[in-house]
C-alpha distance (Angstrom), angle and dihedral (degrees) to the residues before:
residue distance angle dihedral
M1 . . .
A2 3.78 . .
R3 3.73 116.3 .
S4 3.76 117.0 -119.5
F5 3.78 126.7 -137.0
N6 3.72 126.1 -125.7
H7 3.84 115.5 -130.7
P8 3.82 122.2 -176.3
A9 3.80 115.0 -120.3
A10 3.80 112.8 -103.8
G11 3.77 90.8 -107.2
D12 3.80 91.5 52.4
I13 3.76 95.0 56.5
S14 3.84 106.7 115.4
L15 3.84 126.9 -153.4
D16 3.83 89.6 -133.7
N17 3.75 93.9 56.4
V18 3.85 92.4 44.6
L19 3.78 91.8 49.7
H20 3.77 92.9 45.4
A21 3.90 90.5 50.7
L22 3.80 90.1 48.8
S23 3.84 93.2 47.9
D24 3.79 91.0 81.5
P25 3.88 117.3 80.6
M26 3.82 94.7 -141.7
R27 3.83 91.9 51.0
R28 3.82 89.8 48.6
H29 3.81 87.4 52.1
I30 3.80 90.4 52.8
V31 3.78 93.1 50.0
L32 3.79 92.2 46.4
K33 3.82 89.9 52.5
L34 3.79 89.3 49.4
M35 3.76 90.7 49.6
G36 3.75 88.2 60.0
S37 3.85 96.2 49.7
E38 3.80 139.6 39.8
S39 3.81 93.6 -119.3
M40 3.79 141.6 -29.0
S41 3.75 141.8 -167.6
C42 3.80 122.9 -107.4
I43 3.74 89.0 -109.1
Q44 3.74 94.0 56.0
A45 3.79 93.3 50.3
C46 3.78 97.3 59.3
A47 3.80 112.8 4.7
T48 3.77 93.4 167.4
L49 3.77 97.9 57.4
P50 3.83 127.9 81.7
P51 3.83 111.6 -96.7
S52 3.75 93.1 -115.3
T53 3.80 92.2 57.0
V54 3.81 91.6 48.2
S55 3.82 89.9 49.3
F56 3.83 90.7 51.0
H57 3.74 93.0 51.8
H58 3.79 93.2 47.6
K59 3.80 89.7 48.2
I60 3.81 90.5 56.1
L61 3.82 92.1 47.1
R62 3.83 91.7 46.2
E63 3.84 93.3 49.1
A64 3.79 91.2 48.1
G65 3.85 88.7 54.0
L66 3.74 95.6 -115.4
I67 3.84 97.6 117.2
R68 3.81 138.1 26.5
S69 3.80 115.4 -141.6
E70 3.81 123.4 -157.8
K71 3.78 127.2 -177.8
K72 3.76 113.5 -128.8
G73 3.77 113.4 177.9
V74 3.79 105.3 -53.1
E75 3.75 96.2 -22.9
V76 3.79 130.6 81.9
I77 3.81 112.2 -138.8
N78 3.71 118.2 -155.6
T79 3.86 128.9 -161.3
L80 3.75 128.9 -173.1
R81 3.79 113.5 -113.2
R82 3.75 89.6 -139.6
T83 3.80 97.3 152.1
D84 3.80 92.7 50.2
I85 3.81 92.6 47.7
D86 3.81 93.5 45.0
E87 3.78 92.6 48.8
R88 3.82 92.2 47.9
F89 3.81 97.5 39.8
P90 3.88 109.8 17.4
G91 3.85 112.7 -145.8
L92 3.82 96.5 -0.3
L93 3.73 98.0 120.9
D94 3.79 92.4 43.9
A95 3.75 90.7 49.6
V96 3.82 94.0 50.0
F97 3.77 94.2 47.1
R98 3.76 96.7 40.7
Q99 3.77 87.0 68.8
N100 3.81 95.8 36.0
K101 3.77 110.6 46.7
S102 3.79 94.5 153.2
P103 3.86 109.1 37.8
T104 3.80 96.8 161.8
P105 3.78 108.5 133.4
């Protein structure tokens, strides 16, 4: 049986958790890549990192409410919850990435 992912409801997304998730350069890199595409697999996001590290970063982003993960076959497809974040914290993502165009560590 495929494992399911827990995602906070839009109203439960907290600013503290979002800012904590975005405090890491690699996680900002993942979010920036997702901002430029509709969705991507974990492998596409960080091909140079060990799978366990990539999974850890995606878990932090998912639990903060920044991404939605869905298992499709053997891949996990991630999408940015841009609408939820923008409704909850208008302009936050734009402000973070306006100052940080190249967050690769």
